All heavy atoms as a GROMACS GRO file, in nm:
protein
  623
    1MET      N    1   9.234 -17.464   2.520
    1MET     CA    2   9.331 -17.459   2.414
    1MET      C    3   9.262 -17.444   2.279
    1MET      O    4   9.166 -17.514   2.252
    1MET     CB    5   9.410 -17.590   2.410
    1MET     CG    6   9.536 -17.586   2.486
    1MET     SD    7   9.620 -17.741   2.456
    1MET     CE    8   9.685 -17.764   2.615
    2ILE      N    9   9.314 -17.361   2.197
    2ILE     CA   10   9.258 -17.342   2.063
    2ILE      C   11   9.304 -17.457   1.975
    2ILE      O   12   9.420 -17.492   1.972
    2ILE     CB   13   9.303 -17.206   2.005
    2ILE    CG1   14   9.248 -17.094   2.093
    2ILE    CG2   15   9.258 -17.192   1.861
    2ILE    CD1   16   9.298 -16.957   2.055
    3GLY      N   17   9.210 -17.513   1.902
    3GLY     CA   18   9.244 -17.620   1.809
    3GLY      C   19   9.256 -17.757   1.874
    3GLY      O   20   9.290 -17.853   1.808
    4TYR      N   21   9.228 -17.767   2.002
    4TYR     CA   22   9.239 -17.896   2.071
    4TYR      C   23   9.102 -17.961   2.076
    4TYR      O   24   9.004 -17.898   2.112
    4TYR     CB   25   9.292 -17.877   2.214
    4TYR     CG   26   9.296 -18.005   2.290
    4TYR    CD1   27   9.400 -18.093   2.271
    4TYR    CD2   28   9.194 -18.040   2.375
    4TYR    CE1   29   9.404 -18.213   2.339
    4TYR    CE2   30   9.196 -18.160   2.443
    4TYR     CZ   31   9.302 -18.246   2.425
    4TYR     OH   32   9.305 -18.365   2.491
    5SER      N   33   9.096 -18.087   2.039
    5SER     CA   34   8.971 -18.161   2.053
    5SER      C   35   9.001 -18.290   2.128
    5SER      O   36   9.092 -18.364   2.090
    5SER     CB   37   8.909 -18.191   1.918
    5SER     OG   38   8.995 -18.268   1.840
    6PRO      N   39   8.930 -18.316   2.236
    6PRO     CA   40   8.956 -18.437   2.314
    6PRO      C   41   8.918 -18.561   2.236
    6PRO      O   42   8.837 -18.557   2.144
    6PRO     CB   43   8.869 -18.420   2.437
    6PRO     CG   44   8.765 -18.323   2.399
    6PRO     CD   45   8.825 -18.236   2.293
    7SER      N   46   8.975 -18.672   2.274
    7SER     CA   47   8.945 -18.799   2.212
    7SER      C   48   8.798 -18.831   2.230
    7SER      O   49   8.744 -18.814   2.339
    7SER     CB   50   9.031 -18.908   2.276
    7SER     OG   51   8.984 -19.035   2.239
    8PRO      N   52   8.731 -18.881   2.126
    8PRO     CA   53   8.590 -18.915   2.143
    8PRO      C   54   8.569 -19.034   2.236
    8PRO      O   55   8.464 -19.053   2.293
    8PRO     CB   56   8.544 -18.949   2.001
    8PRO     CG   57   8.666 -18.975   1.924
    8PRO     CD   58   8.776 -18.899   1.991
    9ALA      N   59   8.674 -19.116   2.254
    9ALA     CA   60   8.663 -19.232   2.342
    9ALA      C   61   8.659 -19.192   2.488
    9ALA      O   62   8.609 -19.266   2.572
    9ALA     CB   63   8.779 -19.328   2.317
   10VAL      N   64   8.713 -19.078   2.519
   10VAL     CA   65   8.719 -19.032   2.658
   10VAL      C   66   8.649 -18.896   2.662
   10VAL      O   67   8.680 -18.808   2.585
   10VAL     CB   68   8.865 -19.019   2.705
   10VAL    CG1   69   8.870 -18.970   2.848
   10VAL    CG2   70   8.939 -19.150   2.690
   11GLY      N   71   8.554 -18.882   2.753
   11GLY     CA   72   8.483 -18.755   2.766
   11GLY      C   73   8.579 -18.642   2.796
   11GLY      O   74   8.687 -18.663   2.851
   12SER      N   75   8.544 -18.521   2.759
   12SER     CA   76   8.638 -18.409   2.772
   12SER      C   77   8.683 -18.388   2.916
   12SER      O   78   8.800 -18.363   2.941
   12SER     CB   79   8.577 -18.282   2.716
   12SER     OG   80   8.461 -18.248   2.787
   13TYR      N   81   8.592 -18.400   3.013
   13TYR     CA   82   8.633 -18.381   3.153
   13TYR      C   83   8.735 -18.486   3.193
   13TYR      O   84   8.839 -18.455   3.249
   13TYR     CB   85   8.512 -18.389   3.246
   13TYR     CG   86   8.552 -18.402   3.390
   13TYR    CD1   87   8.605 -18.293   3.459
   13TYR    CD2   88   8.542 -18.523   3.456
   13TYR    CE1   89   8.644 -18.304   3.591
   13TYR    CE2   90   8.581 -18.535   3.588
   13TYR     CZ   91   8.631 -18.426   3.655
   13TYR     OH   92   8.671 -18.439   3.785
   14ARG      N   93   8.705 -18.610   3.162
   14ARG     CA   94   8.798 -18.718   3.199
   14ARG      C   95   8.931 -18.702   3.126
   14ARG      O   96   9.035 -18.728   3.183
   14ARG     CB   97   8.737 -18.855   3.169
   14ARG     CG   98   8.630 -18.893   3.265
   14ARG     CD   99   8.579 -19.033   3.232
   14ARG     NE  100   8.493 -19.080   3.336
   14ARG     CZ  101   8.532 -19.161   3.434
   14ARG    NH1  102   8.655 -19.204   3.438
   14ARG    NH2  103   8.448 -19.199   3.526
   15HIS      N  104   8.925 -18.664   3.002
   15HIS     CA  105   9.050 -18.649   2.927
   15HIS      C  106   9.140 -18.544   2.991
   15HIS      O  107   9.259 -18.567   3.007
   15HIS     CB  108   9.020 -18.614   2.782
   15HIS     CG  109   9.146 -18.593   2.703
   15HIS    ND1  110   9.220 -18.699   2.659
   15HIS    CD2  111   9.212 -18.481   2.666
   15HIS    CE1  112   9.328 -18.652   2.596
   15HIS    NE2  113   9.323 -18.521   2.598
   16TRP      N  114   9.083 -18.432   3.026
   16TRP     CA  115   9.166 -18.326   3.087
   16TRP      C  116   9.220 -18.372   3.221
   16TRP      O  117   9.333 -18.342   3.257
   16TRP     CB  118   9.083 -18.199   3.104
   16TRP     CG  119   9.063 -18.128   2.976
   16TRP    CD1  120   8.950 -18.129   2.900
   16TRP    CD2  121   9.157 -18.048   2.905
   16TRP    NE1  122   8.968 -18.053   2.787
   16TRP    CE2  123   9.095 -18.002   2.788
   16TRP    CE3  124   9.289 -18.011   2.931
   16TRP    CZ2  125   9.160 -17.922   2.696
   16TRP    CZ3  126   9.352 -17.929   2.838
   16TRP    CH2  127   9.289 -17.887   2.723
   17ARG      N  128   9.138 -18.445   3.295
   17ARG     CA  129   9.181 -18.494   3.426
   17ARG      C  130   9.300 -18.588   3.413
   17ARG      O  131   9.398 -18.576   3.486
   17ARG     CB  132   9.062 -18.566   3.491
   17ARG     CG  133   9.091 -18.621   3.627
   17ARG     CD  134   8.969 -18.685   3.685
   17ARG     NE  135   8.941 -18.811   3.616
   17ARG     CZ  136   8.862 -18.904   3.665
   17ARG    NH1  137   8.800 -18.883   3.779
   17ARG    NH2  138   8.842 -19.015   3.600
   18VAL      N  139   9.293 -18.679   3.318
   18VAL     CA  140   9.401 -18.776   3.299
   18VAL      C  141   9.521 -18.711   3.232
   18VAL      O  142   9.635 -18.739   3.268
   18VAL     CB  143   9.351 -18.896   3.217
   18VAL    CG1  144   9.463 -18.992   3.187
   18VAL    CG2  145   9.240 -18.967   3.291
   19ALA      N  146   9.498 -18.624   3.138
   19ALA     CA  147   9.608 -18.559   3.067
   19ALA      C  148   9.691 -18.469   3.159
   19ALA      O  149   9.808 -18.442   3.131
   19ALA     CB  150   9.554 -18.478   2.949
   20ALA      N  151   9.632 -18.425   3.268
   20ALA     CA  152   9.706 -18.341   3.362
   20ALA      C  153   9.811 -18.419   3.440
   20ALA      O  154   9.910 -18.362   3.485
   20ALA     CB  155   9.610 -18.274   3.459
   21LEU      N  156   9.792 -18.548   3.455
   21LEU     CA  157   9.886 -18.627   3.535
   21LEU      C  158  10.029 -18.627   3.482
   21LEU      O  159  10.122 -18.606   3.560
   21LEU     CB  160   9.835 -18.770   3.552
   21LEU     CG  161   9.715 -18.785   3.643
   21LEU    CD1  162   9.669 -18.929   3.647
   21LEU    CD2  163   9.748 -18.736   3.783
   22PRO      N  164  10.053 -18.650   3.352
   22PRO     CA  165  10.191 -18.644   3.304
   22PRO      C  166  10.255 -18.506   3.325
   22PRO      O  167  10.374 -18.497   3.358
   22PRO     CB  168  10.181 -18.676   3.154
   22PRO     CG  169  10.055 -18.754   3.142
   22PRO     CD  170   9.963 -18.698   3.247
   23ALA      N  171  10.175 -18.401   3.310
   23ALA     CA  172  10.228 -18.266   3.332
   23ALA      C  173  10.267 -18.247   3.479
   23ALA      O  174  10.374 -18.194   3.509
   23ALA     CB  175  10.126 -18.162   3.290
   24LEU      N  176  10.180 -18.290   3.568
   24LEU     CA  177  10.212 -18.279   3.711
   24LEU      C  178  10.330 -18.367   3.749
   24LEU      O  179  10.415 -18.327   3.829
   24LEU     CB  180  10.090 -18.318   3.795
   24LEU     CG  181   9.975 -18.219   3.794
   24LEU    CD1  182   9.854 -18.279   3.863
   24LEU    CD2  183  10.018 -18.090   3.863
   25ALA      N  184  10.334 -18.487   3.693
   25ALA     CA  185  10.443 -18.580   3.725
   25ALA      C  186  10.578 -18.528   3.675
   25ALA      O  187  10.682 -18.558   3.733
   25ALA     CB  188  10.415 -18.717   3.665
   26GLY      N  189  10.575 -18.451   3.568
   26GLY     CA  190  10.700 -18.398   3.512
   26GLY      C  191  10.749 -18.272   3.581
   26GLY      O  192  10.858 -18.224   3.551
   27THR      N  193  10.671 -18.222   3.674
   27THR     CA  194  10.710 -18.102   3.747
   27THR      C  195  10.786 -18.142   3.873
   27THR      O  196  10.734 -18.217   3.955
   27THR     CB  197  10.584 -18.021   3.788
   27THR    OG1  198  10.511 -17.992   3.669
   27THR    CG2  199  10.621 -17.893   3.858
   28PRO      N  200  10.910 -18.095   3.889
   28PRO     CA  201  10.988 -18.136   4.006
   28PRO      C  202  10.930 -18.087   4.139
   28PRO      O  203  10.964 -18.141   4.243
   28PRO     CB  204  11.125 -18.075   3.981
   28PRO     CG  205  11.105 -17.967   3.882
   28PRO     CD  206  10.984 -18.005   3.802
   29HIS      N  207  10.841 -17.990   4.135
   29HIS     CA  208  10.784 -17.936   4.258
   29HIS      C  209  10.660 -18.013   4.306
   29HIS      O  210  10.615 -17.990   4.417
   29HIS     CB  211  10.748 -17.789   4.239
   29HIS     CG  212  10.864 -17.706   4.194
   29HIS    ND1  213  10.973 -17.682   4.273
   29HIS    CD2  214  10.890 -17.648   4.075
   29HIS    CE1  215  11.061 -17.609   4.206
   29HIS    NE2  216  11.012 -17.587   4.085
   30THR      N  217  10.608 -18.103   4.222
   30THR     CA  218  10.492 -18.182   4.261
   30THR      C  219  10.540 -18.310   4.327
   30THR      O  220  10.611 -18.388   4.266
   30THR     CB  221  10.406 -18.218   4.138
   30THR    OG1  222  10.370 -18.098   4.070
   30THR    CG2  223  10.282 -18.295   4.177
   31PRO      N  224  10.500 -18.334   4.451
   31PRO     CA  225  10.538 -18.460   4.517
   31PRO      C  226  10.478 -18.580   4.444
   31PRO      O  227  10.363 -18.575   4.397
   31PRO     CB  228  10.479 -18.449   4.657
   31PRO     CG  229  10.446 -18.305   4.676
   31PRO     CD  230  10.422 -18.249   4.540
   32ARG      N  231  10.555 -18.686   4.432
   32ARG     CA  232  10.506 -18.806   4.364
   32ARG      C  233  10.379 -18.859   4.428
   32ARG      O  234  10.289 -18.906   4.359
   32ARG     CB  235  10.613 -18.915   4.364
   32ARG     CG  236  10.727 -18.884   4.270
   32ARG     CD  237  10.826 -18.998   4.267
   32ARG     NE  238  10.935 -18.966   4.176
   32ARG     CZ  239  11.032 -19.050   4.145
   32ARG    NH1  240  11.036 -19.170   4.199
   32ARG    NH2  241  11.127 -19.012   4.061
   33THR      N  242  10.372 -18.852   4.559
   33THR     CA  243  10.252 -18.904   4.627
   33THR      C  244  10.128 -18.825   4.588
   33THR      O  245  10.018 -18.882   4.584
   33THR     CB  246  10.269 -18.901   4.780
   33THR    OG1  247  10.302 -18.768   4.821
   33THR    CG2  248  10.375 -18.998   4.826
   34ALA      N  249  10.142 -18.699   4.558
   34ALA     CA  250  10.027 -18.618   4.515
   34ALA      C  251   9.970 -18.671   4.384
   34ALA      O  252   9.850 -18.665   4.360
   34ALA     CB  253  10.066 -18.472   4.500
   35VAL      N  254  10.056 -18.724   4.299
   35VAL     CA  255  10.012 -18.779   4.171
   35VAL      C  256   9.962 -18.922   4.188
   35VAL      O  257   9.854 -18.958   4.141
   35VAL     CB  258  10.127 -18.774   4.067
   35VAL    CG1  259  10.084 -18.838   3.936
   35VAL    CG2  260  10.170 -18.629   4.043
   36THR      N  261  10.039 -19.006   4.258
   36THR     CA  262  10.003 -19.147   4.270
   36THR      C  263   9.877 -19.167   4.353
   36THR      O  264   9.804 -19.264   4.331
   36THR     CB  265  10.118 -19.230   4.328
   36THR    OG1  266  10.156 -19.176   4.455
   36THR    CG2  267  10.237 -19.231   4.234
   37GLU      N  268   9.848 -19.078   4.446
   37GLU     CA  269   9.727 -19.093   4.526
   37GLU      C  270   9.599 -19.066   4.446
   37GLU      O  271   9.491 -19.103   4.491
   37GLU     CB  272   9.733 -19.002   4.650
   37GLU     CG  273   9.830 -19.052   4.754
   37GLU     CD  274   9.841 -18.960   4.874
   37GLU    OE1  275   9.778 -18.853   4.876
   37GLU    OE2  276   9.914 -18.996   4.968
   38THR      N  277   9.611 -19.003   4.331
   38THR     CA  278   9.494 -18.980   4.246
   38THR      C  279   9.463 -19.100   4.157
   38THR      O  280   9.351 -19.111   4.106
   38THR     CB  281   9.513 -18.856   4.156
   38THR    OG1  282   9.620 -18.881   4.065
   38THR    CG2  283   9.541 -18.733   4.237
   39LEU      N  284   9.559 -19.188   4.138
   39LEU     CA  285   9.542 -19.299   4.044
   39LEU      C  286   9.425 -19.392   4.076
   39LEU      O  287   9.355 -19.434   3.983
   39LEU     CB  288   9.672 -19.378   4.031
   39LEU     CG  289   9.790 -19.303   3.971
   39LEU    CD1  290   9.915 -19.391   3.971
   39LEU    CD2  291   9.758 -19.255   3.831
   40PRO      N  292   9.399 -19.429   4.201
   40PRO     CA  293   9.287 -19.519   4.227
   40PRO      C  294   9.150 -19.464   4.184
   40PRO      O  295   9.056 -19.541   4.165
   40PRO     CB  296   9.291 -19.541   4.379
   40PRO     CG  297   9.433 -19.516   4.416
   40PRO     CD  298   9.478 -19.407   4.322
   41ALA      N  299   9.138 -19.334   4.167
   41ALA     CA  300   9.011 -19.276   4.124
   41ALA      C  301   8.990 -19.288   3.974
   41ALA      O  302   8.880 -19.260   3.926
   41ALA     CB  303   9.006 -19.128   4.165
   42LEU      N  304   9.091 -19.330   3.901
   42LEU     CA  305   9.080 -19.339   3.755
   42LEU      C  306   9.021 -19.472   3.712
   42LEU      O  307   9.034 -19.574   3.780
   42LEU     CB  308   9.218 -19.321   3.691
   42LEU     CG  309   9.288 -19.189   3.716
   42LEU    CD1  310   9.424 -19.188   3.647
   42LEU    CD2  311   9.205 -19.072   3.669
   43HIS      N  312   8.960 -19.470   3.597
   43HIS     CA  313   8.907 -19.591   3.533
   43HIS      C  314   9.026 -19.673   3.481
   43HIS      O  315   9.129 -19.616   3.445
   43HIS     CB  316   8.816 -19.548   3.417
   43HIS     CG  317   8.744 -19.662   3.354
   43HIS    ND1  318   8.802 -19.739   3.257
   43HIS    CD2  319   8.619 -19.710   3.375
   43HIS    CE1  320   8.716 -19.832   3.219
   43HIS    NE2  321   8.604 -19.816   3.290
   44PRO      N  322   9.016 -19.807   3.476
   44PRO     CA  323   9.127 -19.888   3.426
   44PRO      C  324   9.176 -19.849   3.286
   44PRO      O  325   9.295 -19.856   3.257
   44PRO     CB  326   9.071 -20.030   3.427
   44PRO     CG  327   8.969 -20.029   3.534
   44PRO     CD  328   8.909 -19.891   3.531
   45LEU      N  329   9.085 -19.804   3.200
   45LEU     CA  330   9.129 -19.761   3.066
   45LEU      C  331   9.208 -19.631   3.072
   45LEU      O  332   9.300 -19.609   2.993
   45LEU     CB  333   9.009 -19.746   2.973
   45LEU     CG  334   8.940 -19.877   2.936
   45LEU    CD1  335   8.817 -19.850   2.851
   45LEU    CD2  336   9.036 -19.971   2.866
   46GLU      N  337   9.174 -19.546   3.168
   46GLU     CA  338   9.252 -19.423   3.187
   46GLU      C  339   9.391 -19.457   3.239
   46GLU      O  340   9.490 -19.398   3.197
   46GLU     CB  341   9.181 -19.330   3.284
   46GLU     CG  342   9.052 -19.274   3.230
   46GLU     CD  343   8.973 -19.195   3.332
   46GLU    OE1  344   8.960 -19.241   3.447
   46GLU    OE2  345   8.927 -19.086   3.296
   47LEU      N  346   9.398 -19.555   3.328
   47LEU     CA  347   9.528 -19.600   3.378
   47LEU      C  348   9.611 -19.659   3.264
   47LEU      O  349   9.731 -19.634   3.254
   47LEU     CB  350   9.509 -19.703   3.489
   47LEU     CG  351   9.446 -19.651   3.618
   47LEU    CD1  352   9.406 -19.767   3.708
   47LEU    CD2  353   9.540 -19.556   3.689
   48ALA      N  354   9.546 -19.736   3.177
   48ALA     CA  355   9.618 -19.793   3.062
   48ALA      C  356   9.668 -19.682   2.970
   48ALA      O  357   9.778 -19.692   2.915
   48ALA     CB  358   9.526 -19.888   2.986
   49TRP      N  359   9.590 -19.577   2.955
   49TRP     CA  360   9.633 -19.463   2.873
   49TRP      C  361   9.761 -19.402   2.930
   49TRP      O  362   9.854 -19.372   2.858
   49TRP     CB  363   9.521 -19.359   2.866
   49TRP     CG  364   9.554 -19.239   2.784
   49TRP    CD1  365   9.537 -19.226   2.649
   49TRP    CD2  366   9.610 -19.116   2.830
   49TRP    NE1  367   9.579 -19.101   2.609
   49TRP    CE2  368   9.625 -19.032   2.718
   49TRP    CE3  369   9.651 -19.069   2.954
   49TRP    CZ2  370   9.678 -18.904   2.728
   49TRP    CZ3  371   9.703 -18.941   2.964
   49TRP    CH2  372   9.716 -18.861   2.851
   50VAL      N  373   9.763 -19.385   3.063
   50VAL     CA  374   9.882 -19.331   3.128
   50VAL      C  375  10.003 -19.421   3.101
   50VAL      O  376  10.112 -19.373   3.072
   50VAL     CB  377   9.859 -19.314   3.281
   50VAL    CG1  378   9.988 -19.279   3.353
   50VAL    CG2  379   9.753 -19.208   3.308
   51CYS      N  380   9.981 -19.550   3.109
   51CYS     CA  381  10.091 -19.646   3.087
   51CYS      C  382  10.150 -19.639   2.947
   51CYS      O  383  10.268 -19.670   2.928
   51CYS     CB  384  10.043 -19.789   3.112
   51CYS     SG  385   9.997 -19.822   3.281
   52HIS      N  386  10.070 -19.600   2.850
   52HIS     CA  387  10.115 -19.601   2.710
   52HIS      C  388  10.166 -19.466   2.660
   52HIS      O  389  10.200 -19.454   2.542
   52HIS     CB  390  10.003 -19.652   2.620
   52HIS     CG  391   9.983 -19.798   2.634
   52HIS    ND1  392   9.893 -19.852   2.723
   52HIS    CD2  393  10.043 -19.903   2.574
   52HIS    CE1  394   9.899 -19.983   2.715
   52HIS    NE2  395   9.988 -20.017   2.626
   53GLN      N  396  10.172 -19.368   2.744
   53GLN     CA  397  10.221 -19.237   2.702
   53GLN      C  398  10.373 -19.232   2.710
   53GLN      O  399  10.433 -19.282   2.805
   53GLN     CB  400  10.161 -19.126   2.790
   53GLN     CG  401  10.011 -19.117   2.781
   53GLN     CD  402   9.962 -19.103   2.638
   53GLN    OE1  403   9.999 -19.008   2.569
   53GLN    NE2  404   9.881 -19.196   2.594
   54ASP      N  405  10.434 -19.173   2.608
   54ASP     CA  406  10.580 -19.164   2.603
   54ASP      C  407  10.637 -19.059   2.697
   54ASP      O  408  10.751 -19.069   2.739
   54ASP     CB  409  10.627 -19.133   2.461
   54ASP     CG  410  10.598 -19.247   2.365
   54ASP    OD1  411  10.596 -19.364   2.410
   54ASP    OD2  412  10.577 -19.219   2.246
   55ASP      N  413  10.558 -18.958   2.730
   55ASP     CA  414  10.608 -18.847   2.809
   55ASP      C  415  10.579 -18.862   2.959
   55ASP      O  416  10.589 -18.766   3.034
   55ASP     CB  417  10.552 -18.715   2.758
   55ASP     CG  418  10.400 -18.709   2.764
   55ASP    OD1  419  10.337 -18.816   2.777
   55ASP    OD2  420  10.344 -18.599   2.756
   56VAL      N  421  10.547 -18.984   3.002
   56VAL     CA  422  10.516 -19.010   3.142
   56VAL      C  423  10.639 -19.070   3.209
   56VAL      O  424  10.700 -19.162   3.155
   56VAL     CB  425  10.396 -19.107   3.153
   56VAL    CG1  426  10.370 -19.147   3.296
   56VAL    CG2  427  10.273 -19.043   3.093
   57PRO      N  428  10.677 -19.019   3.326
   57PRO     CA  429  10.792 -19.077   3.397
   57PRO      C  430  10.770 -19.225   3.428
   57PRO      O  431  10.657 -19.270   3.448
   57PRO     CB  432  10.800 -18.995   3.526
   57PRO     CG  433  10.724 -18.870   3.500
   57PRO     CD  434  10.619 -18.905   3.399
   58ASP      N  435  10.879 -19.299   3.433
   58ASP     CA  436  10.872 -19.443   3.459
   58ASP      C  437  10.799 -19.475   3.589
   58ASP      O  438  10.722 -19.571   3.596
   58ASP     CB  439  11.012 -19.505   3.462
   58ASP     CG  440  11.077 -19.506   3.326
   58ASP    OD1  441  11.006 -19.498   3.224
   58ASP    OD2  442  11.201 -19.515   3.321
   59TRP      N  443  10.823 -19.396   3.693
   59TRP     CA  444  10.759 -19.424   3.822
   59TRP      C  445  10.607 -19.412   3.814
   59TRP      O  446  10.536 -19.487   3.879
   59TRP     CB  447  10.815 -19.336   3.934
   59TRP     CG  448  10.797 -19.188   3.913
   59TRP    CD1  449  10.886 -19.101   3.857
   59TRP    CD2  450  10.682 -19.109   3.948
   59TRP    NE1  451  10.834 -18.974   3.854
   59TRP    CE2  452  10.709 -18.976   3.910
   59TRP    CE3  453  10.560 -19.138   4.008
   59TRP    CZ2  454  10.619 -18.872   3.930
   59TRP    CZ3  455  10.469 -19.035   4.028
   59TRP    CH2  456  10.499 -18.903   3.990
   60LEU      N  457  10.558 -19.321   3.730
   60LEU     CA  458  10.413 -19.306   3.715
   60LEU      C  459  10.356 -19.420   3.631
   60LEU      O  460  10.250 -19.472   3.661
   60LEU     CB  461  10.378 -19.170   3.653
   60LEU     CG  462  10.230 -19.142   3.633
   60LEU    CD1  463  10.151 -19.156   3.762
   60LEU    CD2  464  10.211 -19.003   3.574
   61GLN      N  465  10.427 -19.460   3.526
   61GLN     CA  466  10.382 -19.573   3.445
   61GLN      C  467  10.375 -19.700   3.530
   61GLN      O  468  10.279 -19.777   3.519
   61GLN     CB  469  10.474 -19.594   3.326
   61GLN     CG  470  10.456 -19.489   3.219
   61GLN     CD  471  10.547 -19.512   3.100
   61GLN    OE1  472  10.656 -19.566   3.114
   61GLN    NE2  473  10.503 -19.468   2.984
   62THR      N  474  10.474 -19.721   3.614
   62THR     CA  475  10.475 -19.838   3.700
   62THR      C  476  10.358 -19.837   3.798
   62THR      O  477  10.291 -19.938   3.818
   62THR     CB  478  10.609 -19.846   3.777
   62THR    OG1  479  10.716 -19.850   3.682
   62THR    CG2  480  10.615 -19.967   3.867
   63ALA      N  481  10.333 -19.722   3.859
   63ALA     CA  482  10.223 -19.711   3.955
   63ALA      C  483  10.089 -19.731   3.885
   63ALA      O  484  10.000 -19.799   3.939
   63ALA     CB  485  10.227 -19.575   4.024
   64ALA      N  486  10.071 -19.675   3.767
   64ALA     CA  487   9.945 -19.690   3.693
   64ALA      C  488   9.925 -19.835   3.648
   64ALA      O  489   9.815 -19.888   3.656
   64ALA     CB  490   9.942 -19.596   3.573
   65ALA      N  491  10.032 -19.898   3.603
   65ALA     CA  492  10.024 -20.037   3.559
   65ALA      C  493   9.987 -20.129   3.675
   65ALA      O  494   9.911 -20.225   3.658
   65ALA     CB  495  10.155 -20.080   3.496
   66ALA      N  496  10.041 -20.102   3.792
   66ALA     CA  497  10.011 -20.186   3.908
   66ALA      C  498   9.862 -20.182   3.944
   66ALA      O  499   9.807 -20.280   3.992
   66ALA     CB  500  10.094 -20.141   4.028
   67LEU      N  501   9.797 -20.069   3.918
   67LEU     CA  502   9.653 -20.058   3.945
   67LEU      C  503   9.568 -20.108   3.828
   67LEU      O  504   9.462 -20.165   3.848
   67LEU     CB  505   9.617 -19.914   3.976
   67LEU     CG  506   9.670 -19.860   4.108
   67LEU    CD1  507   9.643 -19.710   4.118
   67LEU    CD2  508   9.605 -19.932   4.224
   68ALA      N  509   9.615 -20.086   3.707
   68ALA     CA  510   9.536 -20.122   3.588
   68ALA      C  511   9.537 -20.272   3.562
   68ALA      O  512   9.434 -20.328   3.524
   68ALA     CB  513   9.589 -20.048   3.465
   69LEU      N  514   9.648 -20.337   3.584
   69LEU     CA  515   9.662 -20.478   3.548
   69LEU      C  516   9.558 -20.568   3.614
   69LEU      O  517   9.492 -20.645   3.545
   69LEU     CB  518   9.804 -20.527   3.577
   69LEU     CG  519   9.835 -20.668   3.532
   69LEU    CD1  520   9.817 -20.681   3.382
   69LEU    CD2  521   9.976 -20.706   3.572
   70PRO      N  522   9.538 -20.562   3.744
   70PRO     CA  523   9.437 -20.651   3.804
   70PRO      C  524   9.296 -20.629   3.748
   70PRO      O  525   9.222 -20.724   3.726
   70PRO     CB  526   9.442 -20.617   3.953
   70PRO     CG  527   9.575 -20.555   3.975
   70PRO     CD  528   9.609 -20.487   3.847
   71HIS      N  529   9.261 -20.503   3.721
   71HIS     CA  530   9.128 -20.473   3.666
   71HIS      C  531   9.114 -20.529   3.525
   71HIS      O  532   9.013 -20.589   3.491
   71HIS     CB  533   9.103 -20.322   3.661
   71HIS     CG  534   9.087 -20.261   3.796
   71HIS    ND1  535   8.976 -20.281   3.874
   71HIS    CD2  536   9.169 -20.181   3.867
   71HIS    CE1  537   8.989 -20.215   3.988
   71HIS    NE2  538   9.105 -20.154   3.986
   72LEU      N  539   9.216 -20.510   3.444
   72LEU     CA  540   9.209 -20.556   3.305
   72LEU      C  541   9.211 -20.708   3.299
   72LEU      O  542   9.140 -20.768   3.218
   72LEU     CB  543   9.323 -20.495   3.225
   72LEU     CG  544   9.317 -20.342   3.211
   72LEU    CD1  545   9.442 -20.291   3.142
   72LEU    CD2  546   9.193 -20.300   3.136
   73LEU      N  547   9.289 -20.773   3.384
   73LEU     CA  548   9.293 -20.919   3.385
   73LEU      C  549   9.160 -20.977   3.435
   73LEU      O  550   9.114 -21.079   3.385
   73LEU     CB  551   9.408 -20.969   3.472
   73LEU     CG  552   9.547 -20.943   3.418
   73LEU    CD1  553   9.652 -20.988   3.518
   73LEU    CD2  554   9.567 -21.012   3.284
   74ALA      N  555   9.098 -20.911   3.530
   74ALA     CA  556   8.970 -20.957   3.581
   74ALA      C  557   8.863 -20.953   3.470
   74ALA      O  558   8.778 -21.041   3.462
   74ALA     CB  559   8.926 -20.874   3.700
   75GLN      N  560   8.869 -20.851   3.386
   75GLN     CA  561   8.774 -20.841   3.275
   75GLN      C  562   8.795 -20.951   3.172
   75GLN      O  563   8.702 -20.995   3.108
   75GLN     CB  564   8.784 -20.704   3.210
   75GLN     CG  565   8.733 -20.593   3.297
   75GLN     CD  566   8.751 -20.457   3.233
   75GLN    OE1  567   8.808 -20.444   3.125
   75GLN    NE2  568   8.701 -20.354   3.300
   76CYS      N  569   8.920 -20.994   3.158
   76CYS     CA  570   8.952 -21.100   3.062
   76CYS      C  571   8.932 -21.240   3.122
   76CYS      O  572   8.941 -21.339   3.051
   76CYS     CB  573   9.097 -21.089   3.017
   76CYS     SG  574   9.132 -20.938   2.927
   77GLY      N  575   8.912 -21.247   3.254
   77GLY     CA  576   8.897 -21.376   3.319
   77GLY      C  577   9.031 -21.445   3.342
   77GLY      O  578   9.038 -21.566   3.358
   78THR      N  579   9.139 -21.368   3.343
   78THR     CA  580   9.273 -21.422   3.361
   78THR      C  581   9.330 -21.372   3.490
   78THR      O  582   9.307 -21.259   3.530
   78THR     CB  583   9.364 -21.376   3.244
   78THR    OG1  584   9.299 -21.406   3.122
   78THR    CG2  585   9.498 -21.444   3.250
   79ARG      N  586   9.407 -21.453   3.556
   79ARG     CA  587   9.474 -21.412   3.680
   79ARG      C  588   9.624 -21.409   3.655
   79ARG      O  589   9.677 -21.493   3.583
   79ARG     CB  590   9.445 -21.510   3.792
   79ARG     CG  591   9.299 -21.520   3.823
   79ARG     CD  592   9.278 -21.612   3.936
   79ARG     NE  593   9.213 -21.533   4.038
   79ARG     CZ  594   9.207 -21.566   4.164
   79ARG    NH1  595   9.263 -21.675   4.207
   79ARG    NH2  596   9.144 -21.490   4.250
   80PRO      N  597   9.695 -21.312   3.714
   80PRO     CA  598   9.840 -21.309   3.696
   80PRO      C  599   9.905 -21.428   3.766
   80PRO      O  600   9.858 -21.475   3.869
   80PRO     CB  601   9.881 -21.177   3.763
   80PRO     CG  602   9.767 -21.139   3.850
   80PRO     CD  603   9.644 -21.204   3.795
   81GLU      N  604  10.012 -21.478   3.705
   81GLU     CA  605  10.086 -21.589   3.766
   81GLU      C  606  10.170 -21.537   3.882
   81GLU      O  607  10.218 -21.426   3.879
   81GLU     CB  608  10.176 -21.654   3.662
   81GLU     CG  609  10.096 -21.722   3.553
   81GLU     CD  610  10.187 -21.793   3.456
   81GLU    OE1  611  10.298 -21.832   3.495
   81GLU    OE2  612  10.146 -21.807   3.340
   82ARG      N  613  10.186 -21.620   3.980
   82ARG     CA  614  10.269 -21.580   4.096
   82ARG      C  615  10.400 -21.650   4.093
   82ARG      O  616  10.422 -21.753   4.052
   82ARG     CB  617  10.196 -21.612   4.225
   82ARG     CG  618  10.076 -21.524   4.240
   82ARG     CD  619  10.011 -21.550   4.371
   82ARG     NE  620   9.895 -21.464   4.380
   82ARG     CZ  621   9.855 -21.409   4.490
   82ARG    NH1  622   9.919 -21.429   4.601
   82ARG    NH2  623   9.749 -21.334   4.494
   0.00000   0.00000   0.00000
């Protein structure tokens, strides 16, 4: 893309990889499982990025949050309440 510069916090390859998920999730022809099965390969911060995007479907935000939360809580030394 002309005029596009990736975030310095996320390397360009990773940024494109993560940025593709909302586009794929918004396509009715892409099965949800095709998108959700890629989530475990992402870094917890990438999952958090997905959770905070406005243009991401609710089902994708929920799936990303379910994977990101345990990782982020473990880094903080906190466990979720049951």
